[in-house]
Structures are given as C-alpha cells and as structure tokens.
Residue, then its C-alpha position, 0 to 999 in steps of 0.5 A: m527480504l528472504n525467501t522464508d518470509l511469508i508477506l501480507v498484502a492487505g488489499a492485495t487485488g487493489g491497482v496497486g495492492q495486485l502488482v506488490v503480489a505480482k512483484l512478489l510472487d517474482n521474488n519467489v517470497s511467499v505471500r498471504a493475500l487479505t482480501r474481502e472476496r476470495d473468488k475475484a483473489r482466486k481467479m487474479f492469483n490463481e494458485r499461487v498464493e495463500i488467500v485469507v477473507g477478512d477486512i479490516r474494518y472488522p478487527d476480528t477478521l484480522a487473526s488468521a491473516t496476521q499470524d505467523v507473518t514477517q511483514i505486512i505491506c498495506c495497500t487499501g484505501t477508497t476513494a477520496f469523493p463519495s461514490g458507490r464504494w463508500d456503501f452506505s446499503n446497510l446502516f448498521q454496517p461500516k462503510n467503505t469511507p476513508q474514515e473507515v478504512d484509512g484511518e481506523g481500519v489501520e488502526n486495527l491491522v496494526a493492532t492486530a500485526p506480530k510483534s515480531l514483525k520485521r517492516f510494515v510497509f504503509v501506502s499513504s500518500c502526498g499532502v497529508l502534512r500540508k491538507d490544510s493547503l490548495p490543491f490538498n485542501i480539495l482533496n481532503t473535503f471528505g477526509v482522505l488525508d486526514a484519515k492517512l495522516q492518522g493510519e500513519r501515526a497509529i504506525k509510528t507510534s506502535g512501535l514496530p519496523y515501517t516504511i511508509i511510501r507518499p505518492a502523489r496522484l496514481i497514474d498506469g493501470p490498474y490493471t484488472s485483467y485478472d490474469l497473473n501474466t499480465l501482472l508479472q508483466a508490470k514488473t517493470d519501472g514507470k515510464k519517467a524517472v522516479v524521485i523521492s523525497t522527504g518532508d512532504t514537498l512534491n507534486g506531481e503524478t506516480s505511477r502504480i508500478d513504481v508504488a508496488n516496487a518501492c513497496v517490494e523493494c524497501l523491504n532490502y535496504e535497512n536505511t528506510i526502517n522507520k522513515a515516511f517518503e514522498l515519490i513520484n514520477s517526473g523527467e526522463k528514465s534513463v536506465e533502471t531504478n537504482w532504489a539503493n541510491l533513490f533510499e540514500s537521500i531519506 
C-alpha cells in the first residue's frame, strides 16, 4: 500500500467500512468513499475523503466510483434476516436483501473494477462453506451465506487479485457518532487476540476493529493475494497484533 494509491471503500459508512476509512486515512492513503447518502458520508468524514454517490445494486452508478482506483475494499452488507433495511417500499426497484447486495451487488462491483486493480478485498462471513450445518444453516435461512458465497465466486473468477476475509459474529461498535476523531481513536486492536485460519473451520466472535485492521493490513502483504481466510478473536491479547506472523499462516 502506497501513499500514491487511491482506495475505493464500498459501504464506507457502515459498521466496518467507516473504520476502514479511518485506518486508511491514518496511513495517509487517499480514499474514495462509495455511499448511497452523500450527507451522511460528509458528516462522518468531513472533507478528508472523496465522496461518490452510488449503489452496488445499480451497475450504471459505479463507473465514476471505480475509475482510476488502485484497490477496492468492499464492506457492503445488509441484515441476515428480514428487516426494515431490506426496503420493500418500492416493488419496482431492487430490494436491499442479501441476494441483491452481497450476491448480485458484489458481482456488479467486480464487473466495473479496473483491470489494473492491485487488490479486491471482500468482507465475507464465516460459515460460507458450512452453510448446511448448524448453526450456519439457521443464519442462512434467508440466503445471506449463499449470497456471500456468490460474491466470493465472482471475485475469484474475475482474474483480479483478491483477498477474502471471513469474520464471525461482529462485535465492537458500530461507531455511528459521525465523528471522525472517534473513528480514528478506534484504530487500536480489539480486546482479544486475533486468530486466523483457512478452510472455514473457526467459530466465535470478531471485533469490527480487527476486521477493518485486516482489510487494511492485508494490502501490505503479497502472501495474502488470492487468499481467503477466517478471522476471530479469542484468548488473551498480550501484545500488539503481529499481522505479518498471522498472514504467514495462510
């Protein structure tokens, strides 16, 4: 990751995305925030990021967002179970369901990514390879893991360099104070040690702070290219997280 990079964060005002933006800014990297709500992003990030209004459900809104970016970090998502966020208010418009956000939406973002992209980082979920087994079959009742896996497959078959991060149930935050200083203060690690593994075998909880850390840190390590790994927090955290050592394990 270089100071000359321009990184697009999709889902920039969400629980993980806002932390990713703050951590990139803390590393003096230029950030372009893709958001559905310009005013919300302005309140959160002030003038420190370039804001582009777009929606991954609508491919024709993404061209200006992805133009000239060097990396994409995709932190978009919706609720796993039906809620007001699914937005059935207009029967003639795409909904905000997992299928249309985590599946088709990610496919749209991949399709509009520059061919010269250095990395596509995607926040997926633990359980995508175990979605027919407890407790993940319950989580997948309305297809959230099916959709995440659809997004993963689109990324893996695109030919773009990628890193897929699969957190467990998210804890810590989200930080919705619309105060960039608060976000920057959350740049430290979560309260427990970070555990990374492959093969979709981990269970537990994951700090949003450490998911954001992983999204940013993985850009500094070539051994995370074209890799998918799970991330949870477990055990006592005695020292600062050594991401280099953790990434060696994948």
